Backbone as CSV, one residue per row, in Angstrom:
resi,resn,N_x,N_y,N_z,CA_x,CA_y,CA_z,C_x,C_y,C_z
1,MET,-16.156,-43.720,12.135,-15.845,-44.458,10.442,-14.266,-43.910,10.705
2,LEU,-13.624,-44.660,9.924,-12.621,-44.323,9.846,-12.854,-44.492,7.918
3,SER,-12.142,-43.681,6.745,-12.622,-43.549,6.118,-10.898,-43.503,5.469
4,THR,-10.787,-44.195,4.509,-9.183,-43.964,3.316,-9.546,-43.794,1.993
5,PRO,-8.611,-42.619,2.073,-8.328,-41.955,0.626,-8.415,-43.070,-0.572
6,PRO,-9.147,-42.480,-1.454,-9.268,-43.423,-2.890,-7.724,-43.547,-3.541
7,GLU,-7.126,-44.520,-4.228,-6.049,-44.394,-4.065,-5.556,-43.444,-5.434
8,PRO,-4.748,-43.238,-5.654,-4.041,-42.414,-6.614,-3.793,-43.364,-7.644
9,LEU,-3.814,-42.247,-9.151,-3.933,-43.597,-10.115,-2.826,-41.941,-11.165
10,ASP,-1.888,-43.100,-11.793,-0.700,-42.543,-12.603,-1.003,-41.725,-13.702
11,SER,-0.253,-41.385,-14.319,-0.250,-40.431,-15.180,1.560,-40.231,-15.617
12,PHE,1.979,-40.823,-16.301,3.210,-40.187,-16.878,3.476,-39.668,-18.184
13,ILE,4.374,-38.973,-18.217,5.002,-37.801,-19.466,6.452,-38.424,-19.380
14,ILE,6.239,-39.417,-20.790,8.086,-40.086,-20.839,8.563,-39.560,-21.915
15,PHE,9.723,-38.811,-21.611,10.553,-38.202,-23.265,12.109,-39.343,-23.302
16,ALA,11.746,-39.679,-24.306,13.210,-40.797,-24.984,14.310,-39.486,-24.710
17,PRO,15.248,-40.366,-24.804,16.583,-39.505,-24.720,17.110,-38.970,-25.662
18,CYS,17.497,-37.541,-26.243,18.416,-37.335,-27.283,19.893,-38.171,-27.167
19,ASP,20.470,-38.341,-26.416,21.728,-38.908,-26.529,21.676,-40.776,-25.913
20,GLN,22.168,-40.910,-25.090,22.203,-42.809,-24.161,21.357,-42.155,-23.225
21,ASN,22.027,-41.228,-22.290,21.713,-41.191,-20.847,20.734,-39.549,-20.640
22,ASP,20.211,-39.454,-21.280,19.135,-37.969,-20.776,17.484,-38.145,-21.519
23,GLY,17.030,-39.773,-20.888,15.738,-39.666,-21.261,15.026,-39.067,-19.584
24,GLN,13.638,-38.939,-19.789,13.246,-38.626,-18.383,11.239,-39.306,-18.412
25,ILE,11.384,-38.354,-16.938,9.963,-39.205,-16.736,9.525,-38.009,-15.594
26,VAL,8.182,-37.689,-16.422,7.323,-37.130,-15.405,6.284,-37.599,-14.733
27,VAL,6.085,-37.602,-13.468,4.901,-38.414,-12.892,3.710,-37.438,-12.256
28,ASN,2.696,-37.504,-13.020,1.189,-36.676,-13.027,0.140,-37.553,-12.199
29,ILE,0.486,-37.500,-10.723,-0.997,-38.294,-9.887,-1.742,-37.702,-9.664
30,VAL,-3.117,-38.491,-10.107,-4.341,-38.166,-10.260,-4.985,-38.571,-8.676
31,GLY,-5.704,-37.931,-7.822,-6.566,-38.244,-6.649,-5.692,-38.267,-5.550
32,GLY,-5.193,-39.196,-4.494,-5.050,-39.447,-3.664,-4.694,-38.367,-2.504
33,LEU,-3.971,-38.575,-1.655,-3.844,-36.914,-0.350,-2.379,-36.284,-0.430
34,PRO,-1.936,-35.402,-1.067,-0.475,-34.689,-2.228,-0.395,-34.025,-0.185
35,PRO,0.791,-33.566,-0.420,2.059,-33.536,-1.221,2.679,-34.876,-1.450
36,PHE,3.095,-35.479,-2.501,3.655,-37.013,-2.749,5.096,-36.088,-2.798
37,LYS,6.107,-37.877,-2.360,7.482,-37.587,-2.720,7.425,-38.735,-3.720
38,TYR,8.598,-39.060,-4.655,8.819,-40.148,-5.367,10.019,-40.313,-5.466
39,SER,10.131,-41.654,-5.786,11.530,-42.336,-5.881,11.796,-43.508,-7.049
40,ILE,12.827,-43.368,-7.287,12.640,-43.967,-8.475,14.003,-45.397,-8.513
41,ASN,14.055,-45.541,-7.081,15.212,-46.238,-6.860,15.243,-47.463,-5.878
42,ASN,14.025,-47.938,-5.813,12.963,-48.937,-4.718,12.968,-47.886,-3.314
43,GLY,12.446,-47.089,-2.909,12.324,-46.494,-1.658,13.702,-45.854,-0.998
44,LEU,14.811,-45.901,-2.036,16.191,-46.028,-0.781,15.894,-44.503,-0.815
45,VAL,15.912,-43.492,-1.848,15.430,-42.127,-1.559,13.892,-41.297,-2.012
46,PHE,13.852,-40.676,-1.275,12.598,-39.816,-2.234,12.583,-38.562,-2.277
47,GLN,12.018,-38.124,-3.105,12.291,-36.451,-3.553,10.941,-35.728,-3.705
48,ALA,10.313,-34.443,-3.827,9.682,-33.492,-3.716,9.639,-33.581,-5.038
49,SER,10.358,-33.379,-6.157,9.922,-32.634,-7.696,8.994,-34.284,-8.334
50,ASN,8.563,-34.247,-9.076,7.816,-34.939,-10.084,8.843,-36.127,-11.481
51,THR,9.633,-35.188,-10.939,10.841,-35.744,-12.271,11.483,-35.992,-12.222
52,PHE,12.140,-37.182,-13.102,13.565,-37.893,-12.944,14.073,-37.826,-14.432
53,ALA,15.380,-37.230,-14.318,16.157,-37.134,-15.619,17.444,-37.654,-15.999
54,ASN,17.805,-37.588,-16.844,19.258,-38.454,-17.026,18.970,-40.080,-16.772
55,LEU,18.074,-40.211,-17.788,17.958,-41.828,-17.601,18.042,-42.120,-18.959
56,PRO,18.419,-43.658,-18.862,18.515,-44.103,-20.301,17.528,-45.031,-20.502
57,ILE,17.492,-46.239,-21.531,16.370,-46.389,-22.120,15.927,-47.726,-21.363
58,GLY,14.789,-48.169,-20.783,14.998,-49.325,-20.185,13.012,-49.059,-19.386
59,ASP,13.202,-49.908,-18.637,11.934,-50.643,-17.384,11.921,-49.677,-16.260
60,TYR,11.353,-49.313,-15.435,11.713,-48.038,-14.354,10.315,-48.494,-12.996
61,ASN,10.699,-48.621,-12.278,9.366,-48.768,-10.883,9.734,-47.789,-10.230
62,ILE,8.308,-47.116,-10.201,8.538,-45.388,-9.837,7.404,-45.812,-8.488
63,ILE,7.818,-45.557,-6.983,7.398,-45.547,-6.020,6.873,-43.867,-5.208
64,VAL,5.122,-43.998,-5.641,4.851,-42.407,-4.570,4.219,-42.793,-3.002
65,LYS,5.024,-41.950,-2.318,4.534,-41.588,-1.332,3.614,-40.416,-0.978
66,ASP,2.327,-40.619,-0.173,1.945,-39.710,-0.103,2.083,-38.771,0.969
67,SER,0.651,-38.071,1.877,1.330,-37.577,3.444,0.801,-38.178,4.520
68,LEU,0.384,-39.288,3.833,0.336,-40.202,5.435,0.816,-41.586,5.494
69,ASP,2.297,-41.447,4.044,3.177,-41.950,4.320,2.609,-43.315,3.775
70,CYS,1.823,-43.690,2.940,1.266,-44.659,2.110,1.727,-44.509,1.081
71,GLU,2.342,-45.982,0.795,3.101,-45.841,-0.604,2.635,-46.614,-1.645
72,TYR,2.747,-46.492,-2.987,2.232,-46.868,-4.427,3.125,-47.309,-5.285
73,GLU,2.827,-48.251,-5.825,4.272,-48.449,-6.844,3.668,-48.442,-8.193
74,PHE,4.393,-47.960,-9.130,3.681,-47.833,-10.785,5.154,-48.240,-11.563
75,ASP,4.560,-48.453,-12.514,5.558,-49.527,-13.753,5.796,-47.892,-14.873
76,ALA,6.978,-47.592,-15.822,6.826,-46.435,-16.668,8.236,-47.472,-17.523
77,GLU,8.210,-47.063,-18.559,8.931,-47.222,-19.323,9.607,-46.661,-20.527
78,ILE,11.225,-46.265,-20.812,11.771,-44.900,-21.761,12.006,-46.644,-22.816
79,THR,11.314,-46.246,-24.142,12.160,-46.356,-25.162,12.383,-45.353,-26.537
80,THR,12.719,-46.303,-27.414,12.763,-45.279,-28.627,12.197,-44.615,-29.294
81,ASN,10.841,-45.178,-28.941,9.182,-44.542,-29.315,9.027,-43.564,-28.666
82,SER,9.026,-43.757,-27.169,8.897,-42.454,-26.757,8.943,-40.964,-26.672
83,SER,8.014,-39.829,-26.557,8.234,-38.722,-26.882,9.354,-37.966,-26.909
84,LYS,9.627,-36.917,-27.852,11.098,-36.625,-27.356,11.367,-35.066,-26.680
85,PRO,11.833,-34.641,-26.128,11.692,-33.663,-25.126,10.957,-32.399,-25.877
86,ASP,9.667,-31.883,-25.115,8.682,-30.968,-25.858,9.312,-29.331,-24.797
87,VAL,10.112,-29.359,-25.721,10.793,-27.299,-25.372,10.050,-26.323,-26.026
88,ASN,9.381,-25.614,-25.065,8.531,-24.565,-25.990,8.412,-22.919,-25.045
89,PHE,8.749,-21.822,-25.655,8.756,-20.734,-25.010,7.109,-20.068,-25.358
90,LEU,6.732,-19.357,-24.678,5.628,-18.126,-24.815,6.071,-16.527,-24.600
91,MET,5.544,-15.548,-25.362,6.077,-14.215,-25.306,5.238,-13.545,-26.124
92,PRO,4.739,-12.501,-26.055,4.231,-11.429,-27.240,4.886,-11.639,-27.904
93,THR,3.933,-11.458,-29.604,4.574,-11.721,-30.710,4.893,-10.685,-30.800
94,TYR,3.850,-9.345,-30.839,3.875,-7.936,-31.445,3.917,-7.066,-30.003
95,ASN,4.966,-6.519,-30.028,5.049,-5.220,-28.726,5.418,-3.688,-29.551
96,PHE,5.433,-3.040,-28.976,5.770,-1.203,-29.024,6.805,-0.891,-28.923
97,LEU,7.014,-0.175,-29.512,8.763,1.101,-28.809,8.683,0.657,-27.182
98,GLY,9.734,0.379,-26.619,9.540,0.403,-25.425,8.976,-0.064,-24.290
99,ASP,8.285,-1.441,-24.926,7.567,-1.968,-23.733,8.297,-2.410,-23.523
100,THR,8.153,-3.306,-22.231,8.827,-4.641,-21.428,8.166,-5.800,-22.028
101,ILE,9.004,-6.744,-22.091,8.846,-8.188,-22.839,8.756,-9.380,-21.677
102,VAL,7.868,-10.122,-21.431,8.551,-11.116,-20.882,8.434,-12.765,-21.537
103,MET,9.455,-13.797,-21.620,9.770,-14.491,-22.190,9.445,-15.235,-21.067
104,VAL,8.431,-16.809,-21.126,7.754,-17.793,-20.433,8.170,-19.049,-21.013
105,ASP,9.465,-19.970,-20.324,9.491,-21.310,-20.603,8.366,-22.249,-20.208
106,ILE,7.735,-22.717,-21.378,6.573,-23.821,-20.710,6.441,-25.092,-21.404
107,SER,8.266,-25.157,-21.535,8.759,-26.913,-21.922,8.104,-27.801,-20.503
108,LEU,7.228,-28.604,-21.250,6.989,-30.528,-20.553,7.904,-30.975,-20.232
109,SER,9.251,-30.809,-20.553,10.684,-31.671,-20.044,11.092,-30.733,-19.367
110,SER,12.057,-31.428,-18.662,12.751,-30.615,-17.567,14.524,-30.137,-17.649
111,ALA,14.905,-29.313,-18.143,16.419,-28.752,-18.512,17.347,-28.929,-17.349
112,ASP,18.960,-29.943,-17.807,19.519,-29.364,-17.030,20.194,-27.472,-16.521
113,SER,20.261,-27.247,-17.873,20.258,-25.208,-17.992,19.373,-24.486,-19.441
114,ILE,19.273,-23.965,-19.294,18.472,-22.711,-20.427,19.499,-21.898,-20.459
115,THR,19.141,-21.496,-21.909,20.541,-20.264,-22.477,19.451,-19.914,-22.953
116,TRP,19.285,-18.127,-23.341,18.615,-17.398,-24.008,19.360,-16.123,-24.784
117,VAL,19.047,-16.429,-26.068,19.904,-15.106,-27.148,19.085,-14.436,-27.745
118,PHE,19.529,-12.866,-27.022,18.281,-11.817,-27.502,19.668,-10.660,-27.765
119,PRO,19.392,-10.472,-29.222,19.965,-9.977,-30.596,20.529,-8.990,-29.943
120,GLN,21.278,-7.788,-30.225,21.647,-6.178,-30.174,20.152,-5.488,-31.027
121,PRO,19.660,-4.391,-30.636,19.792,-3.525,-29.607,18.857,-4.222,-27.787
122,LEU,18.489,-5.578,-28.390,17.378,-5.471,-26.878,18.430,-5.425,-25.581
123,VAL,17.277,-4.719,-24.720,18.295,-4.625,-23.188,17.501,-5.899,-22.524
124,ILE,18.535,-6.606,-21.552,18.056,-7.455,-20.632,17.634,-6.269,-19.264
125,ILE,16.608,-7.186,-18.642,15.940,-6.263,-18.019,16.242,-7.399,-16.502
126,ASP,15.648,-8.680,-16.533,15.492,-9.647,-15.661,16.182,-10.825,-16.366
127,SER,17.074,-11.065,-15.982,17.757,-12.708,-16.848,17.636,-13.993,-16.240
128,SER,16.595,-14.010,-15.464,16.032,-15.243,-14.985,15.860,-16.219,-15.885
129,THR,16.440,-17.465,-16.024,16.300,-18.219,-16.711,14.816,-18.731,-17.495
130,SER,13.979,-18.972,-16.292,12.469,-19.372,-16.737,12.019,-18.362,-17.444
131,ALA,11.738,-17.240,-17.000,11.089,-16.020,-17.351,11.726,-14.874,-17.379
132,PRO,12.356,-14.439,-18.046,13.643,-13.503,-18.375,12.642,-11.947,-19.262
133,VAL,12.731,-11.023,-18.896,12.202,-9.591,-19.525,13.397,-8.763,-20.249
134,ILE,13.266,-8.332,-21.246,13.615,-7.447,-22.221,12.854,-6.413,-22.187
135,MET,13.733,-5.647,-22.935,13.078,-3.815,-23.380,13.852,-3.690,-24.566
136,ALA,12.676,-3.348,-25.912,12.653,-3.135,-26.918,13.366,-1.572,-27.258
137,PRO,14.618,-1.210,-27.684,14.707,0.433,-27.858,14.553,0.690,-29.071
138,ASP,14.169,0.047,-29.995,13.947,-0.056,-31.136,13.437,-0.636,-32.232
139,THR,12.764,-0.463,-32.984,11.806,-0.873,-33.774,12.389,-1.969,-35.078
140,GLY,11.508,-3.464,-35.304,12.634,-4.225,-35.905,11.668,-5.499,-35.606
141,ILE,12.217,-6.785,-36.694,11.951,-7.633,-36.497,13.392,-8.797,-35.633
142,PHE,12.896,-9.152,-34.662,14.418,-9.474,-34.046,13.923,-11.282,-34.014
143,ILE,15.086,-12.372,-33.675,15.062,-13.398,-33.909,15.478,-13.664,-32.223
144,ILE,14.266,-14.297,-31.064,14.541,-14.893,-30.093,14.947,-16.106,-29.996
145,GLN,16.100,-16.332,-29.095,16.562,-17.849,-29.448,16.323,-18.671,-27.903
146,MET,15.827,-19.325,-27.357,15.473,-20.261,-26.101,16.698,-21.556,-26.234
147,ILE,17.825,-21.860,-26.185,18.334,-23.256,-26.205,18.231,-24.010,-24.818
148,TYR,17.776,-25.227,-24.562,17.612,-26.342,-23.839,18.609,-26.889,-23.442
149,HIS,19.266,-27.198,-22.417,20.317,-28.298,-22.368,20.017,-29.332,-21.236
150,ILE,19.955,-30.307,-22.319,19.318,-31.793,-21.799,20.396,-32.579,-22.049
151,GLY,21.800,-33.212,-20.880,22.289,-34.379,-21.114,23.609,-33.537,-22.282
152,SER,23.917,-34.235,-23.097,24.692,-33.740,-23.951,24.037,-32.919,-24.953
153,CYS,22.829,-32.571,-25.058,21.853,-32.193,-26.168,21.669,-30.928,-25.925
154,ALA,21.766,-30.538,-27.063,21.004,-28.744,-27.070,20.652,-27.930,-28.001
155,ILE,18.524,-27.773,-27.471,17.804,-28.291,-28.101,17.169,-26.790,-28.457
156,THR,17.338,-25.881,-30.244,16.899,-24.915,-29.482,15.406,-24.186,-30.533
157,VAL,14.723,-23.178,-29.987,13.741,-22.919,-30.034,13.614,-21.465,-30.720
158,GLU,13.112,-21.174,-31.885,13.314,-19.462,-32.099,11.960,-19.110,-32.974
159,LYS,12.129,-17.660,-32.502,10.486,-16.841,-32.873,10.796,-15.719,-33.278
160,ASP,10.302,-15.149,-33.533,10.511,-13.875,-34.193,9.204,-12.964,-33.482
161,LEU,10.261,-11.643,-32.686,10.023,-10.793,-32.361,9.677,-9.384,-32.879
162,PHE,8.288,-8.772,-33.347,7.596,-7.779,-33.749,8.069,-6.555,-33.241
163,ILE,8.230,-5.230,-32.758,9.066,-4.136,-32.288,8.476,-2.855,-33.747
164,ILE,7.258,-2.313,-32.922,6.861,-1.360,-33.894,6.737,0.197,-33.303
165,ASN,6.365,0.915,-33.906,6.318,2.303,-33.242,4.398,2.251,-33.253
166,GLN,4.473,2.790,-31.319,2.613,2.678,-31.379,1.925,4.212,-32.312
167,ASP,1.202,3.819,-32.971,-0.125,4.437,-33.164,-1.314,4.558,-32.307
168,THR,-1.612,5.385,-31.723,-2.968,5.804,-30.995,-3.605,6.093,-31.467
169,THR,-4.261,6.262,-33.085,-4.946,7.122,-33.240,-6.012,6.117,-34.500
170,PHE,-5.485,4.651,-34.102,-6.720,4.204,-34.626,-6.302,2.242,-34.194
171,GLY,-7.329,1.589,-33.836,-7.235,0.438,-33.727,-6.750,-0.840,-34.441
172,ASN,-6.094,-1.521,-34.418,-5.530,-2.547,-35.248,-5.626,-4.093,-34.762
173,LEU,-5.140,-5.192,-34.890,-5.030,-6.511,-34.807,-3.779,-6.043,-33.667
174,VAL,-2.495,-5.153,-33.500,-1.724,-5.402,-32.732,-2.278,-4.945,-31.447
175,ASN,-2.776,-3.759,-31.250,-3.510,-2.605,-29.852,-4.488,-2.946,-28.978
176,LEU,-5.134,-4.048,-30.314,-6.805,-4.550,-29.372,-6.912,-6.303,-29.760
177,SER,-5.103,-6.561,-29.211,-5.623,-7.805,-29.320,-4.905,-8.319,-27.676
178,GLY,-4.511,-7.619,-27.347,-3.731,-7.602,-25.665,-5.022,-7.792,-24.685
179,ILE,-4.077,-7.356,-23.465,-5.434,-7.836,-22.469,-5.426,-6.707,-21.873
180,SER,-7.531,-6.455,-21.116,-8.001,-5.877,-21.721,-8.179,-5.005,-20.266
181,HIS,-8.333,-6.066,-19.436,-8.816,-6.238,-17.949,-7.862,-7.231,-17.012
182,PHE,-7.353,-6.697,-15.914,-6.501,-7.558,-15.180,-6.480,-7.573,-13.574
183,GLU,-6.823,-8.240,-13.079,-6.734,-7.589,-11.433,-7.003,-9.188,-10.674
184,ILE,-6.653,-8.743,-9.392,-6.565,-10.406,-8.298,-7.523,-9.510,-7.538
185,TYR,-8.275,-10.553,-6.159,-8.494,-9.909,-4.701,-8.916,-11.030,-4.284
186,PRO,-8.698,-11.251,-2.737,-7.966,-9.954,-2.099,-6.421,-9.861,-2.676
187,ASN,-5.786,-8.636,-1.800,-4.634,-8.346,-1.990,-4.280,-7.826,-0.747
188,PRO,-3.809,-7.782,0.588,-3.535,-9.266,0.374,-4.324,-10.492,0.488
189,ASN,-3.041,-11.428,0.748,-4.148,-13.047,0.732,-2.971,-13.673,1.215
190,ASP,-3.483,-15.048,1.439,-2.485,-15.940,2.166,-2.016,-16.907,1.386
191,GLY,-2.304,-16.800,-0.014,-1.806,-17.510,-1.278,-2.868,-17.905,-1.847
192,TYR,-4.262,-17.987,-1.419,-5.731,-18.223,-2.205,-6.754,-17.231,-2.493
193,PHE,-6.423,-16.712,-4.078,-6.690,-15.672,-4.640,-7.439,-15.621,-5.899
194,SER,-8.328,-14.570,-6.268,-8.860,-14.700,-7.093,-8.797,-13.970,-8.164
195,MET,-8.704,-14.361,-9.461,-7.976,-13.717,-10.638,-8.861,-13.208,-12.184
196,ASN,-9.201,-11.848,-12.153,-9.660,-11.922,-13.789,-9.182,-11.294,-14.406
197,LEU,-9.252,-11.869,-15.588,-8.690,-11.610,-16.623,-8.977,-11.572,-18.344
198,GLU,-8.885,-10.611,-19.278,-9.605,-10.914,-20.012,-9.122,-10.376,-21.240
199,PHE,-9.121,-10.683,-22.208,-8.595,-10.801,-23.693,-9.492,-9.754,-24.396
200,TYR,-8.789,-8.916,-25.220,-9.446,-8.547,-26.658,-10.047,-9.365,-27.452
201,LYS,-9.251,-10.549,-27.469,-9.326,-11.905,-28.587,-8.791,-12.896,-28.185
202,LYS,-9.481,-14.107,-28.297,-9.008,-15.031,-28.215,-7.596,-15.880,-28.313
203,GLN,-6.700,-16.392,-27.360,-5.621,-16.725,-27.477,-4.913,-17.432,-26.254
204,ASN,-3.554,-18.127,-26.568,-2.843,-18.707,-25.804,-2.127,-17.865,-24.404
205,CYS,-2.342,-18.485,-23.335,-1.452,-17.472,-22.185,-0.938,-18.887,-21.034
206,VAL,0.219,-18.157,-20.240,0.525,-19.219,-19.429,0.288,-17.739,-17.995
207,ILE,0.390,-18.358,-16.871,-0.351,-17.879,-15.566,1.267,-18.396,-14.768
208,LYS,1.376,-17.821,-14.134,2.636,-17.714,-12.901,2.804,-16.958,-12.061
209,VAL,3.161,-17.651,-11.157,3.167,-16.954,-9.501,4.807,-17.266,-9.327
210,TYR,5.648,-15.895,-8.688,6.843,-16.283,-8.363,7.253,-15.236,-7.202
211,ASP,7.883,-16.037,-6.090,8.349,-15.193,-4.519,9.423,-13.933,-5.425
212,ALA,9.724,-13.032,-4.401,10.528,-11.831,-4.799,12.277,-12.894,-5.271
213,VAL,12.200,-13.571,-5.034,13.995,-14.447,-5.383,13.864,-15.212,-6.479
214,GLY,12.115,-15.355,-6.953,12.277,-16.445,-8.061,11.975,-17.520,-8.545
215,ASN,11.464,-17.757,-6.614,10.757,-18.981,-6.650,9.822,-19.509,-7.465
216,LYS,9.450,-20.707,-8.108,7.569,-20.837,-9.006,6.870,-21.398,-7.957
217,TYR,5.964,-20.948,-7.666,4.824,-21.705,-6.947,3.673,-21.838,-7.961
218,PHE,3.384,-21.503,-8.436,2.147,-21.539,-9.665,2.593,-21.489,-10.985
219,ASP,1.540,-22.907,-12.042,2.278,-22.702,-13.321,1.211,-23.541,-13.926
220,LYS,0.283,-22.316,-14.669,-0.792,-22.913,-15.634,-1.085,-22.556,-16.432
221,SER,-1.384,-23.350,-17.776,-1.404,-22.699,-19.396,-3.045,-22.588,-19.731
222,PHE,-3.469,-21.899,-20.547,-4.897,-21.483,-20.765,-4.715,-21.766,-22.311
223,ILE,-5.381,-22.911,-23.116,-5.635,-22.253,-24.391,-6.640,-21.485,-25.041
224,ASP,-6.354,-20.846,-26.171,-7.527,-20.562,-26.771,-8.620,-19.355,-26.068
225,THR,-8.252,-18.449,-25.355,-9.368,-18.363,-24.032,-9.479,-16.710,-24.362
226,ASP,-10.569,-15.929,-24.169,-10.416,-14.348,-24.060,-10.884,-13.957,-22.868
227,LEU,-11.598,-15.091,-21.825,-11.727,-14.717,-20.499,-11.455,-15.443,-19.823
228,ILE,-10.587,-15.254,-18.302,-10.153,-15.996,-17.300,-11.094,-15.570,-15.905
229,ASN,-11.914,-16.369,-15.139,-12.148,-15.891,-14.285,-11.692,-17.562,-13.326
230,SER,-10.445,-17.349,-12.153,-10.096,-18.457,-11.735,-9.508,-18.154,-10.566
231,ASN,-9.853,-18.931,-10.113,-9.036,-19.320,-8.314,-7.697,-19.712,-8.280
232,ILE,-6.367,-18.835,-8.005,-5.082,-19.119,-7.629,-4.704,-19.326,-6.282
233,ASP,-4.740,-20.801,-5.683,-4.210,-21.848,-4.627,-2.884,-21.995,-4.406
234,PHE,-2.063,-21.561,-4.334,-0.730,-22.246,-3.946,-0.590,-22.592,-2.210
235,THR,-2.104,-22.577,-1.183,-0.995,-22.731,-0.099,-0.464,-23.848,0.582
236,ASN,-1.173,-25.094,-0.693,-0.129,-26.025,0.315,1.085,-26.333,-0.082
237,ARG,1.919,-24.895,-0.597,3.299,-24.949,-1.153,3.806,-23.901,0.421
238,ASN,3.309,-24.412,1.554,2.955,-23.325,2.824,4.354,-22.170,2.202
239,PRO,3.699,-20.588,1.495,4.571,-19.564,1.300,4.859,-18.752,2.417
240,SER,6.045,-18.260,2.232,6.199,-17.723,3.609,5.512,-15.973,3.359
241,PRO,5.420,-15.689,4.452,4.705,-13.670,4.175,5.748,-12.986,3.605
242,GLY,5.254,-12.311,2.526,6.332,-11.424,1.999,5.179,-10.495,0.702
243,THR,6.494,-10.568,-0.615,6.235,-9.955,-1.855,6.366,-11.129,-2.724
244,TYR,4.789,-11.089,-3.519,5.043,-11.581,-4.815,4.269,-11.864,-5.986
245,ILE,4.651,-12.197,-6.708,4.625,-11.812,-8.783,3.667,-12.611,-9.365
246,LEU,2.748,-12.006,-9.939,1.405,-13.001,-10.643,2.111,-12.391,-12.372
247,LYS,2.567,-13.629,-13.007,2.740,-13.016,-13.927,1.998,-13.679,-15.164
248,VAL,1.777,-12.771,-16.367,0.592,-13.192,-17.222,1.525,-13.086,-18.929
249,VAL,1.278,-14.193,-19.730,2.070,-13.673,-20.833,1.381,-14.408,-22.187
250,SER,1.314,-13.520,-23.047,-0.011,-14.482,-23.892,0.710,-14.021,-25.116
251,GLU,-0.231,-14.350,-26.553,0.494,-14.260,-27.698,0.690,-12.888,-28.052
252,PHE,0.170,-11.730,-27.654,0.025,-10.428,-27.727,0.540,-9.464,-26.766
253,ASP,0.703,-10.199,-25.624,1.229,-9.275,-24.701,1.380,-10.221,-22.818
254,SER,1.726,-9.063,-22.482,1.825,-9.835,-20.975,1.648,-8.517,-20.176
255,ALA,1.747,-8.792,-18.655,1.258,-8.051,-17.695,1.165,-8.932,-15.997
256,TYR,1.994,-7.980,-14.790,2.257,-8.675,-13.962,1.772,-7.708,-12.436
257,ILE,1.454,-8.761,-11.749,0.452,-7.403,-10.886,1.293,-8.415,-9.217
258,THR,2.180,-7.326,-8.616,2.577,-7.234,-7.287,1.655,-7.678,-6.150
259,PHE,1.935,-8.672,-4.981,0.843,-8.929,-4.087,1.559,-9.634,-2.840
260,ILE,0.739,-9.278,-1.559,1.359,-9.647,-0.718,1.118,-11.299,-0.086
261,VAL,1.920,-11.780,0.442,1.014,-13.087,1.405,1.451,-12.680,2.798
262,ASN,0.243,-12.948,3.589,0.746,-12.095,4.780,0.206,-13.609,6.157
């Protein structure tokens, strides 16, 4: 008996342009047989990315092709009432002197480029635009800026970074708010593994996986949680053998684990 997969359902995130020609459509497909390819020009060209950028206001016909080369058509519309670009980043707000601090772009829209602005005396350890790493050699309050460039627009998000001296003689809302436990198993693995992550208190966090050259393989956000027991699976990306990095960035802490895919 030949069974056919369920027809995929469409779910669009649509961003209005902040000038004339930089609207965006993000296609999120539910069901069907991934991996999917996407076309916005009547099937002339398909792309692996589910985001179409630099679009003016108007109606669009989206064609989605699944792994069996079956094609499905969906309609999307960009109007002046569509959402504005959703730009944001996550970082641990309170940190100790000498900590390494990771910033992670969690924007729903897609940028042409990203600029980070770090005031002196913060030291840049990793200049990755999607997840830069800095170190604080001095105490104080520092303003971190992420500038999101979309077309001719530049959208700026600012957050305060607090650097304090570590005091291990007593507990407080700073040093009892971070990560209490973080592990993965097995290691090595094939791109599928289990993660156990515990926080001292509930908070938002983002989990990302990168390879050694900065390509992103996994990205998931968690809201108001103090315990995550989850399976991480990016085997559908056909990862090459090598070293990978699992990064966790929360409101009060950050950490990473290196692991091997074999």
